[in-house]
Biopython code that builds the backbone (N, CA, C, O; Angstrom):
import numpy as np
from Bio.PDB.StructureBuilder import StructureBuilder

atoms = [
    (1, "UNK", "N", (28.538, 5.397, 11.414)),
    (1, "UNK", "CA", (27.093, 5.369, 11.539)),
    (1, "UNK", "C", (26.742, 5.128, 13.004)),
    (1, "UNK", "O", (27.376, 4.341, 13.707)),
    (2, "UNK", "N", (25.756, 5.805, 13.406)),
    (2, "UNK", "CA", (25.275, 5.701, 14.786)),
    (2, "UNK", "C", (24.404, 4.454, 14.957)),
    (2, "UNK", "O", (23.647, 4.081, 14.061)),
    (3, "UNK", "N", (24.527, 3.823, 16.119)),
    (3, "UNK", "CA", (23.719, 2.651, 16.445)),
    (3, "UNK", "C", (22.968, 2.922, 17.742)),
    (3, "UNK", "O", (23.540, 3.435, 18.704)),
    (4, "UNK", "N", (21.698, 2.580, 17.764)),
    (4, "UNK", "CA", (20.862, 2.765, 18.951)),
    (4, "UNK", "C", (20.044, 1.508, 19.200)),
    (4, "UNK", "O", (19.708, 0.770, 18.273)),
    (5, "UNK", "N", (19.733, 1.282, 20.456)),
    (5, "UNK", "CA", (18.863, 0.176, 20.839)),
    (5, "UNK", "C", (17.415, 0.520, 20.515)),
    (5, "UNK", "O", (17.041, 1.692, 20.482)),
    (6, "UNK", "N", (16.616, -0.492, 20.280)),
    (6, "UNK", "CA", (15.202, -0.264, 20.022)),
    (6, "UNK", "C", (14.538, 0.410, 21.223)),
    (6, "UNK", "O", (13.600, 1.189, 21.054)),
    (7, "UNK", "N", (15.010, 0.118, 22.417)),
    (7, "UNK", "CA", (14.443, 0.770, 23.613)),
    (7, "UNK", "C", (14.744, 2.264, 23.610)),
    (7, "UNK", "O", (13.934, 3.059, 24.086)),
    (8, "UNK", "N", (15.903, 2.654, 23.078)),
    (8, "UNK", "CA", (16.221, 4.079, 22.957)),
    (8, "UNK", "C", (15.274, 4.737, 21.966)),
    (8, "UNK", "O", (14.823, 5.862, 22.182)),
    (9, "UNK", "N", (14.975, 4.035, 20.881)),
    (9, "UNK", "CA", (14.024, 4.550, 19.901)),
    (9, "UNK", "C", (12.667, 4.783, 20.549)),
    (9, "UNK", "O", (12.019, 5.799, 20.297)),
    (10, "UNK", "N", (12.241, 3.850, 21.377)),
    (10, "UNK", "CA", (10.950, 3.985, 22.052)),
    (10, "UNK", "C", (10.936, 5.182, 22.992)),
    (10, "UNK", "O", (9.957, 5.926, 23.049)),
    (11, "UNK", "N", (12.025, 5.361, 23.725)),
    (11, "UNK", "CA", (12.071, 6.433, 24.739)),
    (11, "UNK", "C", (12.383, 7.795, 24.151)),
    (11, "UNK", "O", (11.893, 8.807, 24.650)),
    (12, "UNK", "N", (13.195, 7.840, 23.092)),
    (12, "UNK", "CA", (13.688, 9.116, 22.583)),
    (12, "UNK", "C", (13.400, 9.314, 21.101)),
    (12, "UNK", "O", (14.231, 9.869, 20.382)),
    (13, "UNK", "N", (12.261, 8.880, 20.643)),
    (13, "UNK", "CA", (11.930, 8.958, 19.216)),
    (13, "UNK", "C", (12.024, 10.385, 18.688)),
    (13, "UNK", "O", (12.593, 10.612, 17.620)),
    (14, "UNK", "N", (11.478, 11.339, 19.417)),
    (14, "UNK", "CA", (11.487, 12.733, 18.961)),
    (14, "UNK", "C", (12.910, 13.251, 18.824)),
    (14, "UNK", "O", (13.235, 13.940, 17.857)),
    (15, "UNK", "N", (13.751, 12.924, 19.781)),
    (15, "UNK", "CA", (15.148, 13.358, 19.742)),
    (15, "UNK", "C", (15.894, 12.714, 18.565)),
    (15, "UNK", "O", (16.657, 13.382, 17.868)),
    (16, "UNK", "N", (15.667, 11.423, 18.353)),
    (16, "UNK", "CA", (16.321, 10.743, 17.237)),
    (16, "UNK", "C", (15.868, 11.313, 15.898)),
    (16, "UNK", "O", (16.681, 11.468, 14.986)),
    (17, "UNK", "N", (14.588, 11.624, 15.771)),
    (17, "UNK", "CA", (14.082, 12.214, 14.530)),
    (17, "UNK", "C", (14.679, 13.597, 14.299)),
    (17, "UNK", "O", (14.975, 13.959, 13.160)),
    (18, "UNK", "N", (14.857, 14.361, 15.348)),
    (18, "UNK", "CA", (15.505, 15.674, 15.229)),
    (18, "UNK", "C", (16.950, 15.520, 14.773)),
    (18, "UNK", "O", (17.426, 16.269, 13.920)),
    (19, "UNK", "N", (17.642, 14.540, 15.349)),
    (19, "UNK", "CA", (19.025, 14.277, 14.946)),
    (19, "UNK", "C", (19.089, 13.889, 13.471)),
    (19, "UNK", "O", (19.982, 14.331, 12.747)),
    (20, "UNK", "N", (18.153, 13.074, 13.032)),
    (20, "UNK", "CA", (18.101, 12.664, 11.617)),
    (20, "UNK", "C", (17.910, 13.868, 10.703)),
    (20, "UNK", "O", (18.594, 14.007, 9.690)),
    (21, "UNK", "N", (16.983, 14.726, 11.069)),
    (21, "UNK", "CA", (16.704, 15.909, 10.253)),
    (21, "UNK", "C", (17.933, 16.812, 10.174)),
    (21, "UNK", "O", (18.202, 17.406, 9.129)),
    (22, "UNK", "N", (18.667, 16.915, 11.258)),
    (22, "UNK", "CA", (19.834, 17.789, 11.308)),
    (22, "UNK", "C", (21.037, 17.164, 10.614)),
    (22, "UNK", "O", (21.685, 17.814, 9.794)),
    (23, "UNK", "N", (21.341, 15.916, 10.931)),
    (23, "UNK", "CA", (22.583, 15.290, 10.488)),
    (23, "UNK", "C", (22.481, 14.536, 9.167)),
    (23, "UNK", "O", (23.489, 14.347, 8.486)),
    (24, "UNK", "N", (21.287, 14.106, 8.799)),
    (24, "UNK", "CA", (21.078, 13.294, 7.588)),
    (24, "UNK", "C", (21.896, 12.004, 7.637)),
    (24, "UNK", "O", (22.236, 11.455, 6.590)),
    (25, "UNK", "N", (22.213, 11.518, 8.822)),
    (25, "UNK", "CA", (23.003, 10.297, 9.021)),
    (25, "UNK", "C", (22.083, 9.178, 9.481)),
    (25, "UNK", "O", (21.413, 9.317, 10.504)),
    (26, "UNK", "N", (22.035, 8.057, 8.738)),
    (26, "UNK", "CA", (21.167, 6.953, 9.152)),
    (26, "UNK", "C", (21.528, 6.447, 10.550)),
    (26, "UNK", "O", (22.674, 6.551, 10.985)),
    (27, "UNK", "N", (20.545, 5.909, 11.231)),
    (27, "UNK", "CA", (20.740, 5.334, 12.557)),
    (27, "UNK", "C", (20.361, 3.861, 12.467)),
    (27, "UNK", "O", (19.257, 3.516, 12.046)),
    (28, "UNK", "N", (21.286, 3.003, 12.867)),
    (28, "UNK", "CA", (21.029, 1.565, 12.897)),
    (28, "UNK", "C", (20.340, 1.238, 14.221)),
    (28, "UNK", "O", (20.840, 1.570, 15.295)),
    (29, "UNK", "N", (19.193, 0.586, 14.124)),
    (29, "UNK", "CA", (18.435, 0.187, 15.315)),
    (29, "UNK", "C", (18.698, -1.298, 15.555)),
    (29, "UNK", "O", (18.559, -2.119, 14.649)),
    (30, "UNK", "N", (19.080, -1.631, 16.792)),
    (30, "UNK", "CA", (19.321, -3.034, 17.136)),
    (30, "UNK", "C", (18.296, -3.508, 18.158)),
    (30, "UNK", "O", (17.789, -2.738, 18.974)),
    (31, "UNK", "N", (18.017, -4.785, 18.082)),
    (31, "UNK", "CA", (17.071, -5.409, 19.005)),
    (31, "UNK", "C", (17.679, -6.744, 19.434)),
    (31, "UNK", "O", (17.983, -7.596, 18.599)),
    (32, "UNK", "N", (17.850, -6.911, 20.727)),
    (32, "UNK", "CA", (18.478, -8.120, 21.279)),
    (32, "UNK", "C", (19.868, -8.348, 20.681)),
    (32, "UNK", "O", (20.278, -9.485, 20.448)),
    (33, "UNK", "N", (20.581, -7.251, 20.437)),
    (33, "UNK", "CA", (21.938, -7.338, 19.908)),
    (33, "UNK", "C", (22.035, -7.581, 18.422)),
    (33, "UNK", "O", (23.140, -7.697, 17.892)),
    (34, "UNK", "N", (20.913, -7.661, 17.733)),
    (34, "UNK", "CA", (20.899, -7.907, 16.294)),
    (34, "UNK", "C", (20.398, -6.686, 15.536)),
    (34, "UNK", "O", (19.540, -5.948, 16.022)),
    (35, "UNK", "N", (20.940, -6.481, 14.345)),
    (35, "UNK", "CA", (20.448, -5.378, 13.514)),
    (35, "UNK", "C", (18.981, -5.605, 13.193)),
    (35, "UNK", "O", (18.584, -6.698, 12.786)),
    (36, "UNK", "N", (18.189, -4.575, 13.377)),
    (36, "UNK", "CA", (16.752, -4.723, 13.182)),
    (36, "UNK", "C", (16.231, -3.808, 12.073)),
    (36, "UNK", "O", (15.387, -4.216, 11.275)),
    (37, "UNK", "N", (16.733, -2.570, 12.023)),
    (37, "UNK", "CA", (16.233, -1.613, 11.041)),
    (37, "UNK", "C", (17.185, -0.426, 10.933)),
    (37, "UNK", "O", (18.008, -0.180, 11.815)),
    (38, "UNK", "N", (17.048, 0.292, 9.836)),
    (38, "UNK", "CA", (17.746, 1.563, 9.683)),
    (38, "UNK", "C", (16.714, 2.670, 9.737)),
    (38, "UNK", "O", (15.643, 2.561, 9.140)),
    (39, "UNK", "N", (17.026, 3.704, 10.433)),
    (39, "UNK", "CA", (16.172, 4.883, 10.515)),
    (39, "UNK", "C", (16.839, 5.954, 9.659)),
    (39, "UNK", "O", (17.962, 6.373, 9.941)),
    (40, "UNK", "N", (16.143, 6.395, 8.615)),
    (40, "UNK", "CA", (16.707, 7.401, 7.712)),
    (40, "UNK", "C", (15.704, 8.533, 7.526)),
    (40, "UNK", "O", (14.498, 8.346, 7.688)),
    (41, "UNK", "N", (16.223, 9.714, 7.182)),
    (41, "UNK", "CA", (15.331, 10.853, 6.942)),
    (41, "UNK", "C", (14.633, 10.675, 5.593)),
    (41, "UNK", "O", (15.095, 9.923, 4.736)),
    (42, "UNK", "N", (13.536, 11.365, 5.426)),
    (42, "UNK", "CA", (12.681, 11.204, 4.243)),
    (42, "UNK", "C", (13.427, 11.566, 2.957)),
    (42, "UNK", "O", (13.342, 10.832, 1.973)),
    (43, "UNK", "N", (14.156, 12.685, 2.949)),
    (43, "UNK", "CA", (14.860, 13.098, 1.731)),
    (43, "UNK", "C", (15.880, 12.051, 1.294)),
    (43, "UNK", "O", (15.958, 11.717, 0.112)),
    (44, "UNK", "N", (16.654, 11.539, 2.230)),
    (44, "UNK", "CA", (17.652, 10.518, 1.897)),
    (44, "UNK", "C", (16.989, 9.259, 1.366)),
    (44, "UNK", "O", (17.472, 8.656, 0.407)),
    (45, "UNK", "N", (15.886, 8.859, 1.986)),
    (45, "UNK", "CA", (15.162, 7.664, 1.540)),
    (45, "UNK", "C", (14.640, 7.854, 0.117)),
    (45, "UNK", "O", (14.777, 6.958, -0.717)),
    (46, "UNK", "N", (14.046, 9.011, -0.166)),
    (46, "UNK", "CA", (13.494, 9.254, -1.496)),
    (46, "UNK", "C", (14.593, 9.309, -2.553)),
    (46, "UNK", "O", (14.402, 8.822, -3.667)),
    (47, "UNK", "N", (15.739, 9.896, -2.217)),
    (47, "UNK", "CA", (16.864, 9.916, -3.157)),
    (47, "UNK", "C", (17.374, 8.496, -3.414)),
    (47, "UNK", "O", (17.702, 8.149, -4.548)),
    (48, "UNK", "N", (17.440, 7.693, -2.380)),
    (48, "UNK", "CA", (17.876, 6.307, -2.521)),
    (48, "UNK", "C", (16.917, 5.531, -3.417)),
    (48, "UNK", "O", (17.354, 4.747, -4.260)),
    (49, "UNK", "N", (15.620, 5.739, -3.244)),
    (49, "UNK", "CA", (14.632, 5.064, -4.079)),
    (49, "UNK", "C", (14.765, 5.478, -5.538)),
    (49, "UNK", "O", (14.650, 4.639, -6.431)),
    (50, "UNK", "N", (15.009, 6.773, -5.793)),
    (50, "UNK", "CA", (15.183, 7.249, -7.169)),
    (50, "UNK", "C", (16.429, 6.629, -7.793)),
    (50, "UNK", "O", (16.408, 6.248, -8.964)),
    (51, "UNK", "N", (17.511, 6.525, -7.028)),
    (51, "UNK", "CA", (18.738, 5.902, -7.537)),
    (51, "UNK", "C", (18.499, 4.435, -7.852)),
    (51, "UNK", "O", (18.963, 3.939, -8.879)),
    (52, "UNK", "N", (17.786, 3.741, -6.990)),
    (52, "UNK", "CA", (17.496, 2.328, -7.217)),
    (52, "UNK", "C", (16.675, 2.141, -8.488)),
    (52, "UNK", "O", (16.927, 1.219, -9.264)),
    (53, "UNK", "N", (15.702, 3.008, -8.701)),
    (53, "UNK", "CA", (14.864, 2.914, -9.900)),
    (53, "UNK", "C", (15.715, 3.109, -11.154)),
    (53, "UNK", "O", (15.545, 2.392, -12.141)),
    (54, "UNK", "N", (16.627, 4.074, -11.114)),
    (54, "UNK", "CA", (17.514, 4.326, -12.245)),
    (54, "UNK", "C", (18.421, 3.123, -12.497)),
    (54, "UNK", "O", (18.577, 2.690, -13.639)),
    (55, "UNK", "N", (19.017, 2.586, -11.439)),
    (55, "UNK", "CA", (19.904, 1.431, -11.583)),
    (55, "UNK", "C", (19.157, 0.204, -12.096)),
    (55, "UNK", "O", (19.708, -0.568, -12.880)),
    (56, "UNK", "N", (17.911, 0.014, -11.664)),
    (56, "UNK", "CA", (17.116, -1.107, -12.163)),
    (56, "UNK", "C", (16.842, -0.946, -13.650)),
    (56, "UNK", "O", (16.858, -1.927, -14.394)),
    (57, "UNK", "N", (16.590, 0.284, -14.090)),
    (57, "UNK", "CA", (16.379, 0.545, -15.509)),
    (57, "UNK", "C", (17.624, 0.255, -16.330)),
    (57, "UNK", "O", (17.542, -0.325, -17.413)),
    (58, "UNK", "N", (18.772, 0.659, -15.815)),
    (58, "UNK", "CA", (20.036, 0.372, -16.493)),
    (58, "UNK", "C", (20.257, -1.137, -16.584)),
    (58, "UNK", "O", (20.666, -1.646, -17.628)),
    (59, "UNK", "N", (19.984, -1.852, -15.488)),
    (59, "UNK", "CA", (20.156, -3.310, -15.475)),
    (59, "UNK", "C", (19.233, -3.972, -16.498)),
    (59, "UNK", "O", (19.645, -4.911, -17.179)),
    (60, "UNK", "N", (17.980, -3.493, -16.615)),
    (60, "UNK", "CA", (17.058, -4.042, -17.616)),
    (60, "UNK", "C", (17.606, -3.811, -19.026)),
    (60, "UNK", "O", (17.526, -4.691, -19.884)),
    (61, "UNK", "N", (18.162, -2.622, -19.255)),
    (61, "UNK", "CA", (18.740, -2.312, -20.553)),
    (61, "UNK", "C", (19.933, -3.193, -20.872)),
    (61, "UNK", "O", (20.082, -3.659, -22.002)),
    (62, "UNK", "N", (20.782, -3.424, -19.884)),
    (62, "UNK", "CA", (21.939, -4.296, -20.096)),
    (62, "UNK", "C", (21.506, -5.733, -20.390)),
    (62, "UNK", "O", (22.113, -6.410, -21.220)),
    (63, "UNK", "N", (20.452, -6.197, -19.704)),
    (63, "UNK", "CA", (19.934, -7.547, -19.987)),
    (63, "UNK", "C", (19.394, -7.625, -21.413)),
    (63, "UNK", "O", (19.606, -8.616, -22.111)),
    (64, "UNK", "N", (18.700, -6.579, -21.836)),
    (64, "UNK", "CA", (18.153, -6.566, -23.192)),
    (64, "UNK", "C", (19.274, -6.647, -24.223)),
    (64, "UNK", "O", (19.153, -7.361, -25.218)),
    (65, "UNK", "N", (20.359, -5.921, -23.988)),
    (65, "UNK", "CA", (21.499, -5.975, -24.906)),
    (65, "UNK", "C", (22.099, -7.377, -24.901)),
    (65, "UNK", "O", (22.368, -7.939, -25.963)),
    (66, "UNK", "N", (22.308, -7.942, -23.721)),
    (66, "UNK", "CA", (22.881, -9.292, -23.608)),
    (66, "UNK", "C", (22.018, -10.341, -24.304)),
    (66, "UNK", "O", (22.538, -11.305, -24.866)),
    (67, "UNK", "N", (20.695, -10.150, -24.266)),
    (67, "UNK", "CA", (19.767, -11.114, -24.859)),
    (67, "UNK", "C", (19.458, -10.803, -26.316)),
    (67, "UNK", "O", (18.677, -11.509, -26.954)),
    (68, "UNK", "N", (20.064, -9.758, -26.835)),
    (68, "UNK", "CA", (19.857, -9.411, -28.234)),
    (68, "UNK", "C", (18.528, -8.737, -28.515)),
    (68, "UNK", "O", (18.100, -8.669, -29.667)),
    (69, "UNK", "N", (17.875, -8.243, -27.490)),
    (69, "UNK", "CA", (16.586, -7.565, -27.670)),
    (69, "UNK", "C", (16.816, -6.069, -27.888)),
    (69, "UNK", "O", (16.442, -5.239, -27.059)),
    (70, "UNK", "N", (17.440, -5.746, -29.024)),
    (70, "UNK", "CA", (17.732, -4.352, -29.347)),
    (70, "UNK", "C", (17.249, -4.044, -30.755)),
    (70, "UNK", "O", (16.971, -4.950, -31.541)),
    (71, "UNK", "N", (17.154, -2.770, -31.062)),
    (71, "UNK", "CA", (16.753, -2.310, -32.385)),
    (71, "UNK", "C", (17.815, -1.372, -32.923)),
    (71, "UNK", "O", (18.523, -0.717, -32.157)),
    (72, "UNK", "N", (17.924, -1.308, -34.238)),
    (72, "UNK", "CA", (18.780, -0.285, -34.837)),
    (72, "UNK", "C", (18.072, 1.054, -34.688)),
    (72, "UNK", "O", (16.894, 1.118, -34.339)),
    (73, "UNK", "N", (18.811, 2.114, -34.957)),
    (73, "UNK", "CA", (18.217, 3.447, -34.885)),
    (73, "UNK", "C", (17.029, 3.556, -35.846)),
    (73, "UNK", "O", (15.983, 4.094, -35.486)),
    (74, "UNK", "N", (17.193, 3.052, -37.049)),
    (74, "UNK", "CA", (16.122, 3.123, -38.052)),
    (74, "UNK", "C", (14.897, 2.312, -37.623)),
    (74, "UNK", "O", (13.766, 2.761, -37.805)),
    (75, "UNK", "N", (15.113, 1.122, -37.056)),
    (75, "UNK", "CA", (13.996, 0.301, -36.589)),
    (75, "UNK", "C", (13.243, 1.016, -35.460)),
    (75, "UNK", "O", (12.013, 1.025, -35.438)),
    (76, "UNK", "N", (13.971, 1.600, -34.549)),
    (76, "UNK", "CA", (13.339, 2.304, -33.433)),
    (76, "UNK", "C", (12.585, 3.532, -33.936)),
    (76, "UNK", "O", (11.483, 3.829, -33.473)),
    (77, "UNK", "N", (13.187, 4.237, -34.883)),
    (77, "UNK", "CA", (12.552, 5.431, -35.449)),
    (77, "UNK", "C", (11.242, 5.056, -36.142)),
    (77, "UNK", "O", (10.235, 5.746, -35.988)),
    (78, "UNK", "N", (11.260, 3.969, -36.898)),
    (78, "UNK", "CA", (10.045, 3.514, -37.569)),
    (78, "UNK", "C", (8.975, 3.091, -36.546)),
    (78, "UNK", "O", (7.806, 3.460, -36.659)),
    (79, "UNK", "N", (9.401, 2.321, -35.566)),
    (79, "UNK", "CA", (8.474, 1.817, -34.570)),
    (79, "UNK", "C", (7.850, 2.938, -33.739)),
    (79, "UNK", "O", (6.692, 2.845, -33.332)),
    (80, "UNK", "N", (8.611, 3.980, -33.495)),
    (80, "UNK", "CA", (8.116, 5.091, -32.670)),
    (80, "UNK", "C", (7.665, 6.277, -33.507)),
    (80, "UNK", "O", (7.427, 7.364, -32.979)),
    (81, "UNK", "N", (7.549, 6.066, -34.817)),
    (81, "UNK", "CA", (7.190, 7.155, -35.737)),
    (81, "UNK", "C", (5.924, 7.888, -35.343)),
    (81, "UNK", "O", (5.881, 9.118, -35.389)),
    (82, "UNK", "N", (4.905, 7.160, -34.961)),
    (82, "UNK", "CA", (3.638, 7.787, -34.572)),
    (82, "UNK", "C", (3.825, 8.686, -33.361)),
    (82, "UNK", "O", (3.157, 9.713, -33.239)),
    (83, "UNK", "N", (4.716, 8.311, -32.480)),
    (83, "UNK", "CA", (4.917, 9.071, -31.242)),
    (83, "UNK", "C", (5.796, 10.280, -31.490)),
    (83, "UNK", "O", (5.618, 11.323, -30.861)),
    (84, "UNK", "N", (6.751, 10.145, -32.412)),
    (84, "UNK", "CA", (7.682, 11.232, -32.690)),
    (84, "UNK", "C", (7.089, 12.302, -33.599)),
    (84, "UNK", "O", (7.650, 13.393, -33.704)),
    (85, "UNK", "N", (5.978, 12.017, -34.254)),
    (85, "UNK", "CA", (5.377, 12.981, -35.198)),
    (85, "UNK", "C", (4.667, 14.101, -34.482)),
    (85, "UNK", "O", (4.111, 14.991, -35.126)),
]
sb = StructureBuilder()
sb.init_structure("model")
sb.init_model(0)
sb.init_chain("A")
sb.init_seg("    ")
for serial, (resi, resn, name, xyz) in enumerate(atoms, 1):
    if name == "N":
        sb.init_residue(resn, " ", resi, " ")
    sb.init_atom(name, np.array(xyz, "f"), 0.0, 1.0, " ", f" {name:<3s}", serial, name[0])
structure = sb.get_structure()
């Protein structure tokens, strides 16, 4: 992964954005020697957000199973009968 100083971002923002669009490789921005931010292209960011949403849904489902908050197929079918008709 590429690392750039925040001052480079200020001076060469257009060039860095072009590199992002071409390479799809995140750029780590540092400030005073510390990690400050990641610069990512829009498509990669949106895909990451969609993956996170899916993983959060799976985690909620696993918690429901662990806590016993589940229904049998017949119970779910009855409960959702109005929607399935």
